[in-house]
C-alpha positions as semicolon CSV with decimal commas, in nm:
position;residue;x (nm);y (nm);z (nm)
1;C;-0,996;4,630;3,648
2;A;-1,054;4,787;3,994
3;F;-0,680;4,819;4,056
4;S;-0,623;4,991;3,725
5;T;-0,903;5,236;3,805
6;A;-0,740;5,332;4,136
7;A;-0,402;5,380;3,970
8;Q;-0,559;5,593;3,703
9;Q;-0,733;5,806;3,966
10;R;-0,402;5,874;4,140
11;S;-0,224;5,964;3,817
12;T;-0,504;6,177;3,676
13;G;-0,633;6,314;4,003
14;D;-0,488;6,658;3,949
15;E;-0,646;6,695;3,608
16;C;-0,989;6,573;3,707
17;G;-1,203;6,796;3,909
18;P;-1,465;6,689;4,160
19;E;-1,727;6,738;3,894
20;D;-1,578;6,467;3,658
21;P;-1,613;6,137;3,855
22;S;-1,859;5,999;3,597
23;D;-1,586;5,983;3,328
24;E;-1,362;5,764;3,541
25;P;-1,576;5,442;3,550
26;K;-1,658;5,472;3,178
27;H;-1,286;5,487;3,094
28;S;-1,208;5,185;3,315
29;L;-1,496;4,986;3,166
30;S;-1,360;5,035;2,816
31;D;-1,016;4,918;2,936
32;C;-1,173;4,601;3,084
33;A;-1,370;4,544;2,768
34;L;-1,055;4,586;2,560
35;E;-0,861;4,344;2,781
36;H;-1,146;4,093;2,759
37;K;-1,160;4,137;2,381
38;A;-0,781;4,094;2,355
39;I;-0,801;3,767;2,552
40;K;-1,079;3,642;2,325
41;L;-0,879;3,736;2,015
42;E;-0,571;3,557;2,148
43;E;-0,783;3,244;2,205
44;Q;-0,920;3,272;1,851
45;V;-0,568;3,308;1,712
46;R;-0,458;2,996;1,904
47;D;-0,766;2,807;1,782
48;L;-0,716;2,914;1,421
49;T;-0,344;2,833;1,437
50;E;-0,425;2,485;1,566
51;R;-0,687;2,436;1,294
52;Y;-0,436;2,553;1,033
53;R;-0,176;2,305;1,157
54;K;-0,430;2,021;1,147
55;A;-0,544;2,116;0,796
56;L;-0,182;2,134;0,682
57;A;-0,111;1,788;0,828
58;D;-0,428;1,648;0,668
59;S;-0,336;1,788;0,328
60;E;0,014;1,641;0,360
61;N;-0,137;1,300;0,445
62;V;-0,369;1,322;0,144
63;R;-0,073;1,414;-0,078
64;R;0,128;1,114;0,049
65;R;-0,166;0,876;0,004
66;T;-0,229;1,005;-0,347
67;Q;0,137;0,967;-0,435
68;K;0,134;0,608;-0,301
69;F;-0,182;0,537;-0,501
70;V;-0,018;0,667;-0,820
71;E;0,296;0,459;-0,757
72;D;0,084;0,147;-0,699
73;A;-0,114;0,219;-1,015
74;K;0,213;0,234;-1,210
75;L;0,333;-0,095;-1,061
76;F;0,010;-0,290;-1,075
77;G;-0,160;-0,129;-1,376
78;I;-0,045;-0,421;-1,591
79;Q;-0,191;-0,679;-1,353
80;S;-0,479;-0,795;-1,575
81;F;-0,249;-0,800;-1,878
82;C;-0,004;-1,018;-1,683
83;R;-0,284;-1,259;-1,589
84;D;-0,361;-1,307;-1,957
85;L;0,005;-1,355;-2,048
86;V;0,047;-1,613;-1,773
87;E;-0,213;-1,829;-1,945
88;V;-0,017;-1,800;-2,271
89;A;0,300;-1,899;-2,084
90;D;0,121;-2,209;-1,951
91;I;0,016;-2,314;-2,302
92;L;0,369;-2,254;-2,432
93;E;0,520;-2,460;-2,148
94;K;0,283;-2,753;-2,208
95;T;0,348;-2,743;-2,581
96;A;0,725;-2,747;-2,523
97;E;0,689;-3,043;-2,283
98;S;0,477;-3,228;-2,538
99;A;0,730;-3,161;-2,815
100;A;1,011;-3,281;-2,588
101;G;0,827;-3,606;-2,525
102;Q;0,771;-3,660;-2,898
103;A;1,125;-3,575;-3,010
104;E;1,358;-3,871;-2,972
105;P;1,735;-3,836;-3,011
106;S;1,748;-4,124;-3,261
107;D;1,469;-3,973;-3,473
108;P;1,591;-3,905;-3,829
109;N;1,345;-3,611;-3,860
110;P;1,516;-3,310;-3,695
111;T;1,214;-3,083;-3,749
112;L;1,044;-3,178;-3,423
113;K;1,371;-3,127;-3,235
114;K;1,409;-2,779;-3,386
115;I;1,051;-2,696;-3,294
116;Y;1,121;-2,800;-2,935
117;E;1,437;-2,588;-2,922
118;G;1,249;-2,289;-3,063
119;L;0,969;-2,328;-2,809
120;S;1,225;-2,355;-2,529
121;L;1,393;-2,031;-2,643
122;I;1,057;-1,852;-2,661
123;E;0,966;-1,977;-2,314
124;A;1,300;-1,863;-2,170
125;K;1,262;-1,520;-2,330
126;L;0,906;-1,488;-2,199
127;Q;1,022;-1,570;-1,845
128;S;1,303;-1,311;-1,870
129;V;1,049;-1,047;-1,983
130;F;0,830;-1,146;-1,688
131;A;1,123;-1,103;-1,449
132;K;1,210;-0,765;-1,604
133;H;0,861;-0,637;-1,520
134;G;0,841;-0,792;-1,172
135;L;0,632;-1,098;-1,260
136;Q;0,769;-1,413;-1,092
137;K;0,663;-1,775;-1,100
138;M;0,612;-1,929;-0,755
139;N;0,777;-2,260;-0,676
140;P;0,599;-2,375;-0,359
141;V;0,690;-2,746;-0,360
142;G;0,828;-2,836;-0,018
143;G;0,720;-2,508;0,140
144;R;0,441;-2,444;0,389
145;Y;0,087;-2,399;0,260
146;D;-0,007;-2,030;0,245
147;P;-0,373;-1,948;0,175
148;Y;-0,270;-1,611;0,027
149;D;-0,052;-1,779;-0,238
150;H;-0,194;-2,129;-0,282
151;E;-0,526;-2,295;-0,352
152;I;-0,567;-2,653;-0,231
153;I;-0,712;-2,887;-0,489
154;C;-0,625;-3,217;-0,320
155;H;-0,463;-3,379;-0,019
156;V;-0,170;-3,614;-0,062
157;P;-0,052;-3,872;0,196
158;A;0,260;-3,739;0,364
159;E;0,540;-3,975;0,272
160;G;0,864;-3,817;0,388
161;M;0,698;-3,474;0,416
162;Q;0,555;-3,283;0,707
163;P;0,178;-3,242;0,708
164;G;0,078;-2,898;0,583
165;T;0,356;-2,869;0,326
166;V;0,298;-2,842;-0,047
167;A;0,356;-3,185;-0,204
168;L;0,265;-3,114;-0,568
169;V;0,173;-2,827;-0,798
170;T;-0,079;-2,872;-1,078
171;Q;-0,075;-2,509;-1,194
172;D;0,199;-2,256;-1,125
173;G;0,117;-1,941;-0,938
174;Y;0,254;-1,597;-1,018
175;K;0,331;-1,280;-0,822
176;L;0,361;-0,928;-0,959
177;H;0,596;-0,719;-0,741
178;G;0,516;-0,942;-0,443
179;R;0,139;-0,936;-0,494
180;T;-0,022;-1,267;-0,591
181;I;-0,202;-1,236;-0,923
182;R;-0,269;-1,607;-0,967
183;H;-0,277;-1,868;-0,692
184;A;-0,081;-2,188;-0,738
185;L;-0,306;-2,494;-0,748
186;V;-0,144;-2,733;-0,502
187;G;-0,177;-3,066;-0,327
188;V;-0,100;-3,049;0,045
189;A;0,055;-3,332;0,243
190;V;-0,162;-3,480;0,519
191;E;-0,101;-3,760;0,768
192;A;-0,184;-4,101;0,626
193;Q;-0,464;-4,279;0,812
């Protein structure tokens, strides 16, 4: 500010008389105040611009999360319905197995055989509808035990299997689009003692 005052004195020296020196410091003070105010305003603009960018990024993140939530709701909204249908599929499978055991090829009564064939067709159609909607039956026999997909109900002596592998399945597990909706009830192989 002092340098600008000296330069102003040289440039306006002819116009100012000796009786006007009091106007000179007042004019230079207002210039300093304006420069100080301009610096503060520039800092505020930078601060507000940074805040705006952060708010814009936050709103974009919220939009993405909301969109992901909506997509997940579309995919997994039928989860509880699928759990109920899986129980129906279990009953249908056991009924078909029972009918297959009762129907003998030499049996003169073809009714039981037709019932078995009908149940098998219904079961196949139900499994194709499951696959169409992303519901898959897990087949863990021979694979490693996974606590996210399986529930241990018993231990089986490992005869020809590595310990920790699934030796038997008592109830099938199901996944909906990769998410487990029902754990498979399994027996895990352990070392015989």
